[in-house]
Structure formats: structure tokens, C-alpha cells
N, C-alpha and C positions, 0 to 999 in steps of 0.2 A: 505535492503533486499526487494526484490519484490516477491510477491507470484503470480504464474501463475494462480492458481485456488484456491479460498477460500473454500476448502473442508477439511474434516477430514484427508485426505491423501494428503495434500497440497505439492506441489513441489515448492521450492524456488530457486531463482537464485540471484547471486550477479552481479550487473551491475557496470562496472567501468566507472566513469564519467571522461573520459580523458580530456574533455574540461574544467573541473572544473567550470561548469556553470549550474545554476539551470534550465535554459531554455533547454539546451541540455539534461539534465537528464530527464526532463519531456517529451521531444520528444522521448527519448528511451523507457520510461515506456509506453507511449501511443502507440508507434510502436509495442511493444511486446504484446499489448492487455492484459495487466495485469488486473486481477479482484480486486486485493488488494495490496496496498502498506502498509507495516507494518514498522514503523520507530520510532525513538526516538524523532525527531523534524522535523518540516516542516514549511516553511514560508507560510503566508496566500495566497500570489499570486499563488504560486505553487499548494497549496491545492485546490484553486478554479479552476485552470486550469485542474487538474487531475479529480476533481469531475465532471466538465462539459464534460469531455471526457469519463466518465463512469468508472473511476478507484476509488474504495472505498479506503479511507485512515483511518488507525488506528494508533494512537500515543500511544506507550507503554513505559514502563520503559527502560532506557538505560542499566541498570545494570543486566538484565536477558537475557538469550539466547532467540532469537526471536521465535524459535520453541517451547519454554516453554510458551511463551505468546500467541501464535496462538490459542490454545484451548479456550482462554477467549474472543476471538473476536466473537461477535454474528453473526450468519450466516443469509444471506439474502435468501428469497425464490428464487428458480431458475427462476421464472417468473418476478421478480423485475428487471427492467431495470435502476433503479436510483441508483447512487452511494451514499454512506453514509460516514459521517465523525464521528469518535468517539475517545474519549480520554479514554483509559483503566485505570481503578483504580484497581490495584492488591495489 
């Protein structure tokens, strides 16, 4: 699940990774200019690439709907241009 805008009224989209390749998926996330990737797992290389491209990454539990997890993601100030990485403990 990728979140277009990390706001209380966030809009999420599902991106299909047709290439089944982590590099292709990162390319899509960066091209869509995501503000937040909320996922259950991510490899370190992909997380670093997204973070350096300005996409914040939050890792949450896989057994809960992502829109139930989203309110627990701390919000960045609008002026903050640096991406963040966080592991959510719910």
C-alpha cells in the first residue's frame, strides 16, 4: 500500500508490481511521488533508496488493515523535506 499524502484524509493506492522486482517497485513509488509507504516488510536497500528519494517508510503489523494503522504514523511538519523511517509498535 502506498499513501499519496500522509494526512488524516490520506488516499491510498495499490500498485501492482508486474515485474515482481523490488527495483521496479521502488521506481513506481518514486515516480508517483509518494509521501509515505506503509508496509509490513521492506528490505534495507529498498528502504534506503526510498528514503533518499524523499519517501517516508513506516513498517507496521501485517495482521491489521493498513488504514487502521495509518492514524498511528506520526505526521511530519509540512516544511520537513526529509523522509523518515519508523517501525510502528501497536
